[in-house]
N, C-alpha and C positions, 0 to 999 in steps of 0.2 A: 655484582655488576662489573662487566668489563668495559673499560674506556677505550674509545677509538684513537689511541695514540700510536705513533710510529717513530722510532728513533733510528738515526743513521750512525753506524759505528765508525765510519771513515772520518777523515780530517774535516773539521768544521766546528760549529758550536759544540760546546761540551754536552754530554748526555744530560747533565743536570739542567743546563740552559734550555735544551730542547724540550724536556718534560715541563719545565716551568712555563715556557712560552705557549706550548700547546694547551696546557690546562688554563692558563690565563685567557687564551682566545676562546676556549669553550665556555668559560664563565661570562666573558664580555659579550659573546654572541647570544647568551641566554639558553644555550643548549644544556649547560649544567645549571639547574635552577637553585635559587636560594634555599638553604637548609637541606640540600641533597647530600647524602652521605657518600664519601669517596671510599674506594677500596683501601684496606689497610696497606701500609707501605710494603710489607712483606709480600702481599698478594700481587700488588702492582709491579713490584720488582721482578717477581717470577714471570708475570705476563710479558714484560718487556725484555727479559733476559739481561737485566742490569743488576748491579749490587743494590742491596736495600738502602745503604747509606746514600746513594745517589738520589733515590726517591725521597728519603727523609729530608735531605738538604733542599730539594725542590719544594716540598711541602712547607718547610720552615720559611722559605723566602716568600711563598704565596701568603702565608699567615702574616708575615711582617708587612706585606704590601696591602693587607686588608681584604684579600680575596677568599681566604680560608680562615676557619677558626677551629680550635681544638676544644672538644667538649669531653672532658674526662668524666668517667672512664669509658665513654661510649666510642669515641673515635674522632675523625677529622671530617668537617662538613664545609660546604660552600657557605660563606658568610651570609647572614640574614639580609644584610644590605651591603653587597660588595661595592667597593669604592673603585671607580674606573678612572678617576682623574690622574693626570701625570703620565699617562701612556698615550702615545700617538698611534691610534689604530690605523690600519691601512685605509687609504682614501678610496672611495668608490670610483669605479671606472666612469669617466666622463661619457655621457650619452646625449645624443641629439634629442632635444625636447620632443616627447610624445612618440617619436618614431619607433623605438623598440617596443613600447607598449602596444602601439597599433599593429606592429608585426606579430606580436604574440597573440593578440586578440584574433587576428586573421586565421591563426592556426587552430583556434578553438572551434570544434565542429558542432558541439551540442548547442542547440538553440531553444531548448525546451524549458518548461517551468513545471515544477512538481505540483500535483493536485493535493487537496486537503483530504486526509483520511480520518481526521479527528475533528471534533468541534473546533472551529477556528478561533474561539475566544481564549485569551490567556488565562483568565480566571474562570473556574467552573461555576455553573449555575446549579441551583438546588433541583430544579425540574428541567431536565434537558431532553428535548424531543429530537435529538440528533438522529440522523437517518442511518439505517443499516447496522446498528450495534445490537448484538444479542445481549440477553441478560446473563451476566456472569454468575448470578446466584443459582441459575438453573443448570450449570455445568455438572455432568455426572461424575462427581469426584470419586465416589466409592468404586464405581465400575472401572474408572480410569486407574485408580490406585491398585486395584486387584490385577489389572492387565500389566501394570508396571512390574509388579512382583513376579508374575509369570514370565516376563520377558528378560528379567535380570540375568539368567544364565546365558542368554544369547547375546548380551551386550558386547562382550569382549570381541566376538567374531564380527558382529555387525559394525562396530566402530573402527575396526582395524584396517579396513580396506575401502576403496571407492566402490560405490554401487554403479549400476547401469544408469546412463543418463535418463532413460525413460522411466526409471523408478523401480521400486521393490516389486518383484513379480507377484507376491501375495497381495499387495495393495492394488496393483493394476487389475488383477483378477477380481478382487472385491468390488472395485469401482465399476467394472464392466457388469457385474451382477446387479449392483445397485441401480445404475441408470437403465438397465433393461427392465427392471420391475417398476421403477418410479417414473421413468420418462419415456418408456417405450422404445429405447434405442437398442438395436441389435449390434453389438460390438464385441469383439474378442479382446482379451487382455493385450494382445500385440498392437491394438489400435489406440491404447491409452498411454498418455505421457503425463507423469506427475510433475507439478510445478509448485513454485512458491506463491500460491494464490493465483487468481485470475490475472493480476498485473504482470506477472512474469510470462504468462501465456500470451498476453498482448505484445510484450517485448519480443518474444520468439516469432510471432506473426510478422512484426515489423521487420525483423532480420530476414525473414523468408521472402517477403513480397515487396517491400518498399525501398525505392531508390529516389533520388531527387526528382520531384515532380510527379511521382506515381499518384494516380487519382484513387482516392478512397472515399466511398460514400458512407455517411453517418446519419443517424437520426437527428432531428432538430426539434426540440432540445435533445442532448445526449449526455452520456456519462463523461464527465470532464477527464477522468483518468485515462480513458481510451483515446480521446481526441488529442491529448497532449503527447501521449506516447507516439502516435502516428505522425503528428506534426514534427516531433523532435527528430524523426528519421527522414524528414524531407517530404512527407506526403502532402499532396494538394487535396484538402478536404472539401467534399461536396456535401453540404448539409441538405437533407431531404425532410420536409415537414412531417410532423406526426399529428394525427387526429385521434378520435375515439376508437378507431379500428387499427391503430398502429401506424407504421410508416406508409407513406403514399407511394406504392410500388410503381405507379405510372410515371413518376418523376425521377426514377433512378437513372443515372447516366449509363451509357452503353460501354464505356471504356474503363470503368472502375475495376481495380484489381480484386476488390471485395467490398461488400457492404457489411458494416458492423451494426448490429442491432440487439435489442433486449426484448424479444417478442413475447415472452411469458408475462412479464411485468415491467413494462417500459420504464426506463429510468430517464427522467424523474416523474413522468405524468401518471404512471401506473396502468396505462392502457394495455390491453391484450391484443396481439395481432390476430385479426379475424381469419377463419379458415380459408375464405376466398382469397385473401391477400397472401396467405402462405402459399397457396397453390400457384398464384401468379409470380410470386417471388422465386420459387423453384424454377419456373419456366424462364424467368429473366436470367437467372444464373446460367442455365443450360444454353440459352440463346447467345449470351454474351461471352461465355467461357470464363465467368467470374466465380468467385467463392462467396458463400454466406458465412459470416462469423456470428455464431449464436452464443451470446453471453447469457447464461441461465443462472444469474448470480444468486437469486433467492427463491429458486424453484422448489425448495423443500416445503414451502408454506403456501398451501391453497386451502381456503376455508369453506366456501359455500357450495362447491361442486367439484367433481373430479376435473383435473386440469387437462387441457389439450396436450397431446403428445408433443414432445420436442420436435422442432423442425428437422433435427438430425434423424429422427425416426422415419422420415419419409425421404431420405437422401438416396434416391435411385441413381444419381449420376456422380456420386462421390464429390459433391460440391460444397458440403456443409462441414465447418469446423466448429466443434462444440466446446464451450468453456464452462467448467463447473468449479465449485469451491466448497470448502468446509468452514469458511470464515463466518458465514451467517448462522450455520446450524450449531457450531461448536465454539468458534472464537477465532478472530483474525490473528491472534498471537501464535497460533499453530503454524501459520504460513504454509498451508497445504491446499492446493487446488489441482485441477487436472484438465487435460485437453483430450478430446476424442477426435482423431484425425482420419481422413481418407487414407487408405493403405499406402498410396503413392507419395504421401507427404511425411510419413513417419521417419524415414531415415534422415531427411533434411532437418526435420524438427529436432530429432535427437542430436544432430550435429550442432544446431544452434544452441540447444540447452547445454551441451558439453562445453561450448565456447564461453557461455555465460558463467557456469559454476560447477561443471563436471557432473554433479548429481545433487539430489535433494538429501537432507539428513536422514539417516537410517532410522533413528529412534522414533520420530513422529510417524514415519511411514509404517513401521512395525506395529505401533500402538493402534493406528487407524485401521490397519488390515485386520487385526483381531477384533476391533470394535465393530467393524462392518460385518465380518464373516460370522460372528457369534450371534447376530441378531440384536445386539445391544443398541446399535445406532438406530435401527428402525423403531425400537421401543422408546428411545430418547426422543425421536422426532414426533411420535404420537403424543407423548406427554407435552412437549414444548408447543406443538401445534395447537393443542387444546387451550393452553394458557394464553398464547398469543391471540387466538381467536377471541377469547374473552376480553383481552386488553383492547383489541381493535373495536369490539362492540362498545366497550366503556368509553373509548375516545369519541366515537360518533355520538353516543348518547350525551356525553358531556358537552360537545359542541352544540347539539340541538337544544339542550337545556339552557345554555348561556347565550346563544346567538340565533335561535330559531332554526328554521330548516337549514341543514348543513349540506352544501354542495361539495361532495368529495368524489375523488376518482382513485382507482387503484386499490380499493378496499378489499377486493376479492382475493388478493394474494399478497405475499411479501411481508415486509416489516415496516412499511410506511404507507401513508396515503397523502394525496395532494388535496389541499383544502382551498377552494375558491372563495375568497373573502366576500362577505355580503356587500350589497350596495351601500355606498356612503363611507366605506372603510378606506383608509389610506393604502398606498401600495405596500406590497409585502415587506420591502426594505424598511419602511417607516415603522410598521408594526413590529418587525424584528427588533429594531432599536428600542422601541418602547417596552416590549416584553422583557428585554434584557435588564432594564431598570427594575423590573419586578422579579428578578432572579429566575427567569424562565428563558429557555433557549428554543426558539422557533426559527425556521430557515426559509428564506426565499431561494429561488433557483441559483442565484449568483453565489450565495454562501453555502448552498447545499450540494456542492460538488457536481453541478450540472453546467453545461455550456449551451447558451442560446445564441444563435447566429441570425443577424438581420433585425432591423427595427420593427418589422411587422410581428415577428415571433416574440421579440422582447416586450412589445405592447400587449400581446395576447396573454403572456404569462406574468406580467408585472404584479398581478394580484393573486398569485398562486403561492401558497405556503406549504412547505413539506413538513410533515409531522411523523417522526419515527416513534413507535409505541412499544417496541419489543422490550426495551431495557427498563421500562417503568411499570410498576405494578398498578392495579386499578385505583388504589387510593392516591398514588402519586400522579396518575393521569388526571384524576378529578381535581386535585389541588392545583396542578399546573394549568389546566384550562381555566379554573377560577381566577388565577392570577392574570392570565391573558385577558380575561374580561375586565379585571381591574385596570389593566394597562390601557384597554380601549376607553374606559370611562374617563381616564385622565387626559384624553385628547379631546379638547372642546368641540372640534368639528364633527365628532362621531355621535355624541349624545349617548344615552344609556343603551347598552346592547340588549 
């Protein structure tokens, strides 16, 4: 370790005194921590260009003053409890009360708040119905391990240089092929941009379109992570209510830069945007000169029928920006997502990506490219889709067994459903607290990463509970719902479910 010391050879304090004072100040300021080992005197002397005896004398004085201690035969360390008394440290500069702090605060431009990406409780629960979390037990470890072995010879070249901001060409090509087959999107590799998940895609969009006061339309309720990104860049959010057919297109504003929506499996209600509204939404965007931002966050999982094509598949006027991710199908820790952009936006989006972090890591991209192109990803999805369908079915069955007819929405796709609590039950927030006492995590919209705007919408969804089922097996789902029933029985106003 090299220490940030500088000595002046000209007339003034001796070299020994300069080294002593600078080390004392580093220790007093807490920059050199207790029990931290200092460089040997010979090494420090060579670094500073002074004699070793000069450093030895400075060390000895610091030992005598209680700042350092010698631990034979290991070396010289900052004392476990340095003694600072007896030295008058430099007095802080007098500041007018509050004024400098206010001035500094005025320079801070970020006004955002991070959303929650994990269960918000500090202590984990035994049965956690957290939303959007895949089952780590289903990760294709063997196939992944084999791909790693095959890629090892390429690692040196891949890690030694920056990649293109848009991403690894092989992965862009593989993504274009995947969305063509799975979502009906006709796109070339040159329209694909690789991101660190959907969240970075949202940040890129904000850099491209949002200035102070820019109007952005969102669903109501909507994904909290998107709303907070846009607001942090100064957007003026216009929430548009969602019903069983998705967003109410007739209430969209004319001047919005774009509308952000989750049409395949609305977050958090689970509604699917109807074909009629999709057609009208395309017409709205063309008429207003606005963009449609399509977040297809869990589109890999459709259970009861073939899914509607993505809105991007019908993008005749180059007005749809598509966001996809591997966080739900493989795991959020990979931090790999993608954007499919109209050709006229690619250059600007690549610039925004480069300004953020130059490029995405090579290794994860190379692994995913092989995983997709080999057909292993499609095989993995078929397996996982079958398992998640069975878990969804078991969750609905368990709710009906414990509570009678279950009013659920969003069960046709995704990794969670929205459960409308039966008559006589408390609001979702109260049930959430009670279930927590029984070691079960269930989530109302407020804690489930959703933003609800307005008192009418808040009242409409105050009895909606979000239940993620992908990360729990069927036995765990049954046990978790049983405990929710126990929690309900413990509330006197509910009576037996």
